[in-house]
Backbone bond lengths (Angstrom), bond angles and torsions (degrees), N, CA, C in turn:
res aa  C-N    CA-C-N  psi(-1)  N-CA   C-N-CA  omega(-1)  CA-C   N-CA-C  phi
1 X - - - 1.447 - - 1.529 109.49 -
2 X 1.301 115.09 145.14 1.464 120.68 175.73 1.525 109.05 -79.63
3 X 1.319 115.05 158.73 1.467 121.27 -178.78 1.537 111.24 -53.77
4 X 1.325 116.26 -43.70 1.470 120.42 -179.73 1.531 111.33 -61.60
5 X 1.317 117.59 -38.25 1.466 121.17 178.62 1.527 111.01 -67.60
6 X 1.313 116.62 -37.69 1.463 120.43 178.80 1.530 109.86 -66.92
7 X 1.318 116.36 -42.95 1.469 120.55 177.31 1.529 109.58 -60.16
8 X 1.319 116.74 -45.32 1.465 120.29 179.51 1.524 111.78 -64.46
9 X 1.331 117.10 -34.44 1.464 120.32 175.34 1.529 109.98 -57.59
10 X 1.345 116.70 -48.35 1.466 120.74 -178.90 1.526 111.30 -65.26
11 X 1.321 117.30 -39.88 1.472 121.10 179.10 1.529 110.08 -63.42
12 X 1.323 116.54 -47.24 1.469 120.51 -178.53 1.527 111.65 -65.93
13 X 1.309 116.40 -40.39 1.460 120.31 178.19 1.531 110.68 -64.91
14 X 1.321 115.98 -38.34 1.463 121.11 176.42 1.532 110.74 -61.47
15 X 1.320 116.50 -41.22 1.463 120.60 -179.41 1.534 111.01 -64.45
16 X 1.323 116.83 -39.87 1.467 119.87 177.16 1.524 110.99 -60.97
17 X 1.327 115.70 -41.59 1.466 119.48 177.84 1.521 110.86 -66.74
18 X 1.330 117.04 -38.81 1.464 120.32 179.42 1.529 110.43 -65.19
19 X 1.326 117.17 -37.93 1.462 120.55 175.68 1.531 110.51 -61.25
20 X 1.321 116.18 -38.54 1.471 120.80 178.09 1.525 110.85 -65.51
21 X 1.325 116.83 -35.35 1.475 121.04 178.70 1.524 109.75 -54.67
22 X 1.304 115.81 -49.03 1.463 121.11 -178.06 1.530 111.38 -63.30
23 X 1.319 116.31 -45.31 1.473 120.20 179.81 1.529 111.50 -62.61
24 X 1.321 115.88 -44.06 1.464 120.20 -179.67 1.531 111.02 -65.45
25 X 1.322 116.64 -39.74 1.464 119.99 178.96 1.529 110.28 -63.11
26 X 1.325 116.28 -47.17 1.469 120.58 -179.80 1.526 111.94 -60.61
27 X 1.336 115.97 -31.24 1.463 120.64 179.65 1.532 112.17 -82.02
28 X 1.338 116.72 -2.63 1.457 120.14 179.90 1.518 113.56 82.88
29 X 1.313 117.44 12.13 1.461 122.01 179.57 1.532 108.01 -95.39
30 X 1.313 115.83 75.28 1.466 121.99 -170.74 1.523 113.12 -69.97
31 X 1.315 117.05 -38.80 1.459 120.20 -179.64 1.530 110.49 -61.04
32 X 1.311 117.19 -47.46 1.459 119.99 -179.60 1.527 111.73 -71.74
33 X 1.310 116.52 -28.14 1.458 120.13 174.73 1.531 109.96 -61.09
34 X 1.320 116.40 -44.74 1.467 120.77 177.68 1.524 111.36 -67.09
35 X 1.323 116.97 -38.59 1.459 121.24 178.20 1.532 110.22 -60.02
36 X 1.326 117.16 -45.53 1.458 120.40 179.80 1.535 111.64 -70.91
37 X 1.325 116.92 -28.08 1.470 119.81 174.24 1.524 109.44 -62.78
38 X 1.328 116.09 -41.07 1.463 120.18 175.38 1.529 110.40 -58.70
39 X 1.327 116.35 -47.46 1.468 119.69 -179.14 1.525 111.36 -59.43
40 X 1.316 116.67 -40.38 1.455 120.71 -179.48 1.529 111.55 -62.59
41 X 1.323 117.13 -45.62 1.467 121.07 178.88 1.529 110.21 -68.01
42 X 1.306 117.07 -41.22 1.471 120.59 178.84 1.531 110.54 -56.36
43 X 1.304 117.04 -44.27 1.462 120.66 -177.61 1.524 112.14 -69.34
44 X 1.322 117.55 -34.17 1.474 119.19 175.24 1.525 110.39 -68.38
45 X 1.311 116.93 -38.51 1.467 119.42 176.26 1.524 110.79 -65.84
46 X 1.317 117.07 -34.22 1.463 119.58 176.92 1.532 110.54 -69.34
47 X 1.316 117.64 -33.88 1.468 120.19 173.97 1.530 109.87 -62.21
48 X 1.317 116.23 -43.43 1.465 120.37 176.70 1.522 111.13 -64.55
49 X 1.315 116.37 -39.27 1.457 120.29 178.49 1.523 110.18 -58.57
50 X 1.324 116.66 -46.24 1.465 121.39 179.09 1.523 110.18 -62.35
51 X 1.310 115.82 -42.63 1.477 120.73 179.83 1.520 111.29 -61.81
52 X 1.309 117.34 -38.90 1.465 121.89 -170.38 1.523 114.94 -96.79
53 X 1.305 117.91 -2.61 1.464 121.20 -178.29 1.520 110.33 -122.93
54 X 1.322 116.09 158.15 1.462 121.11 -179.94 1.521 111.91 -69.67
55 X 1.310 116.42 -34.76 1.461 120.24 -179.64 1.532 109.92 -76.42
56 X 1.318 115.35 159.90 1.462 120.14 -177.54 1.525 114.02 -101.06
57 X 1.335 116.77 -10.03 1.459 119.04 -175.22 1.526 110.11 -120.57
58 X 1.318 115.99 114.35 1.471 119.97 -177.84 1.523 111.24 -67.72
59 X 1.315 115.94 160.72 1.467 118.81 178.47 1.533 110.83 -63.42
60 X 1.308 115.06 151.02 1.468 121.02 -179.89 1.519 109.27 -86.16
61 X 1.315 114.19 69.54 1.460 121.25 178.59 1.523 108.17 -128.06
62 X 1.322 114.61 160.98 1.466 119.95 -179.18 1.520 112.04 -117.69
63 X 1.318 116.46 1.86 1.459 122.07 -179.06 1.530 108.62 -78.65
64 X 1.318 116.64 110.58 1.454 121.36 -173.58 1.521 112.88 -67.34
65 X 1.307 116.61 -37.55 1.464 119.17 178.84 1.530 110.31 -65.81
66 X 1.312 117.10 -39.31 1.463 121.09 177.15 1.531 110.04 -60.99
67 X 1.324 116.89 -48.53 1.468 120.22 178.83 1.526 110.65 -60.68
68 X 1.315 116.25 -45.51 1.465 121.26 178.43 1.530 110.90 -55.22
69 X 1.319 117.06 -44.30 1.468 121.32 -178.31 1.516 112.82 -68.19
70 X 1.321 117.22 -14.18 1.461 121.41 178.14 1.532 111.86 -93.41
71 X 1.326 116.89 6.85 1.464 121.82 179.71 1.526 109.96 -116.39
72 X 1.321 114.72 177.76 1.459 120.80 176.36 1.530 111.49 -97.43
73 X 1.306 116.46 12.05 1.461 121.55 -179.61 1.522 111.25 -64.93
74 X 1.319 113.87 152.51 1.450 120.42 172.60 1.527 107.14 -134.49
75 X 1.322 115.07 102.96 1.464 120.99 -179.80 1.519 109.97 -105.85
76 X 1.327 116.27 158.02 1.459 121.34 173.67 1.519 109.89 -57.72
77 X 1.308 115.94 147.52 1.467 121.59 -179.69 1.528 110.96 -55.88
78 X 1.318 117.14 -39.20 1.466 119.69 -179.57 1.528 111.11 -61.04
79 X 1.316 117.89 -34.89 1.455 120.90 178.57 1.523 111.27 -70.90
80 X 1.314 116.91 -35.94 1.468 120.20 177.71 1.529 109.49 -64.95
81 X 1.321 116.81 -40.85 1.466 120.39 174.98 1.523 110.54 -59.84
82 X 1.312 116.71 -41.12 1.465 120.88 179.23 1.530 111.34 -66.52
83 X 1.333 117.70 -32.31 1.464 119.85 177.34 1.527 110.76 -59.06
84 X 1.323 116.24 -36.71 1.474 120.10 177.81 1.532 110.58 -64.42
85 X 1.310 116.37 -42.38 1.469 120.90 179.07 1.523 109.79 -66.04
86 X 1.318 116.66 -45.90 1.468 121.17 -178.88 1.523 110.44 -61.89
87 X 1.322 117.36 -38.13 1.466 120.81 177.37 1.522 110.90 -58.79
88 X 1.312 117.13 -37.80 1.469 119.93 -179.09 1.522 111.30 -63.17
89 X 1.303 118.68 -27.65 1.462 120.92 179.22 1.519 111.16 -65.66
90 X 1.310 117.03 -30.57 1.459 120.77 178.40 1.522 110.15 -66.28
91 X 1.297 116.70 -48.85 1.464 121.29 -178.55 1.523 109.73 -66.78
92 X 1.322 116.05 -47.80 1.458 120.18 -175.61 1.520 112.09 -68.50
93 X 1.328 116.91 -24.19 1.452 119.98 178.50 1.513 113.47 -80.64
94 X 1.340 117.36 -12.76 1.461 121.36 -173.88 1.521 114.94 -101.40
95 X 1.308 118.23 -31.47 1.457 120.88 -171.72 1.524 110.20 -113.33
96 X 1.330 115.14 131.48 1.459 120.75 -170.85 1.531 113.79 -56.23
97 X 1.326 118.00 -41.01 1.460 118.86 -177.54 1.525 111.22 -65.13
98 X 1.328 116.65 -33.18 1.462 120.02 176.17 1.527 111.20 -79.95
99 X 1.322 115.85 -31.96 1.467 120.14 -176.00 1.517 111.92 -59.88
100 X 1.315 116.46 -39.03 1.460 119.54 -179.17 1.528 111.13 -61.45
101 X 1.333 116.74 -43.69 1.471 121.15 177.57 1.527 110.38 -67.98
102 X 1.313 115.70 -42.92 1.461 121.80 -178.36 1.526 110.68 -63.07
103 X 1.343 115.67 -38.51 1.458 120.51 178.85 1.527 111.05 -59.14
104 X 1.320 116.27 -42.38 1.469 120.90 179.45 1.527 111.74 -66.16
105 X 1.320 116.47 -35.47 1.469 121.74 179.05 1.526 111.65 -70.60
106 X 1.315 116.20 -32.60 1.461 122.52 -170.92 1.523 113.01 -80.25
107 X 1.300 116.15 61.08 1.460 119.91 175.42 1.521 109.28 -76.91
108 X 1.304 116.05 167.40 1.463 119.89 178.50 1.523 110.25 -60.61
109 X 1.331 117.42 -43.66 1.462 121.08 -177.68 1.530 111.35 -65.69
110 X 1.325 116.85 -45.91 1.470 121.00 179.19 1.533 109.73 -61.08
111 X 1.312 116.49 -47.54 1.462 121.19 -177.35 1.520 110.78 -63.69
112 X 1.302 116.62 -44.34 1.468 120.82 179.47 1.533 110.87 -59.32
113 X 1.321 116.20 -45.96 1.464 121.61 -179.86 1.533 110.79 -63.82
114 X 1.315 116.63 -45.29 1.462 120.83 -178.15 1.529 111.67 -69.43
115 X 1.314 117.87 -36.34 1.468 119.87 179.21 1.526 111.55 -66.59
116 X 1.317 117.24 -31.59 1.467 119.71 174.54 1.528 110.22 -62.14
117 X 1.321 116.48 -42.56 1.464 121.17 178.97 1.526 110.11 -67.19
118 X 1.322 116.54 -44.56 1.465 120.36 179.35 1.519 109.79 -59.40
119 X 1.313 117.24 -41.53 1.459 119.62 -179.76 1.532 111.38 -63.42
120 X 1.313 117.80 -37.28 1.467 120.43 176.70 1.526 110.77 -64.10
121 X 1.319 116.35 -42.98 1.468 120.55 177.45 1.525 109.18 -63.58
122 X 1.305 115.99 -44.66 1.464 122.23 179.79 1.527 111.28 -57.98
123 X 1.321 116.58 -47.19 1.464 120.40 179.24 1.524 111.26 -63.06
124 X 1.310 116.27 -39.88 1.473 121.46 178.36 1.528 109.91 -62.56
125 X 1.317 117.33 -44.44 1.464 120.95 179.68 1.521 111.55 -66.53
126 X 1.312 117.61 -39.54 1.458 121.13 178.55 1.528 111.83 -65.98
127 X 1.319 116.32 -39.13 1.470 121.06 178.69 1.520 112.23 -56.84
128 X 1.327 115.84 -33.53 1.468 121.22 -172.87 1.531 112.55 -93.41
129 X 1.315 116.68 8.17 1.454 120.39 176.82 1.529 109.88 -103.64
130 X 1.338 115.62 155.48 1.484 118.52 -179.33 1.512 112.69 -65.26
């Protein structure tokens, strides 16, 4: 695959996850909505990673700040802080001991507020891709 095709793969995969975010939120499944929001941002950062690096395959990590630091992106400090929070949704969504705490945090109001922020980050990342 060419670099452009790999980037498009990550963009398209991110969009599928973002579509799931909306469906999960509407169904009242807030914890999984946040988990899929993480996946969507992770995949956009991986698209940027591919764009900004010589190699075509990004590292198999889920830490958004780490991926961000491996790109040429320049985001507002507030968004970088949010990347740390969004990364925690990945871990907390995967392991049962964290899931119980994460479930309590994932209220409709919290999720709604955080998804607005994620969408702003998402739009910013999409703007900077080819």
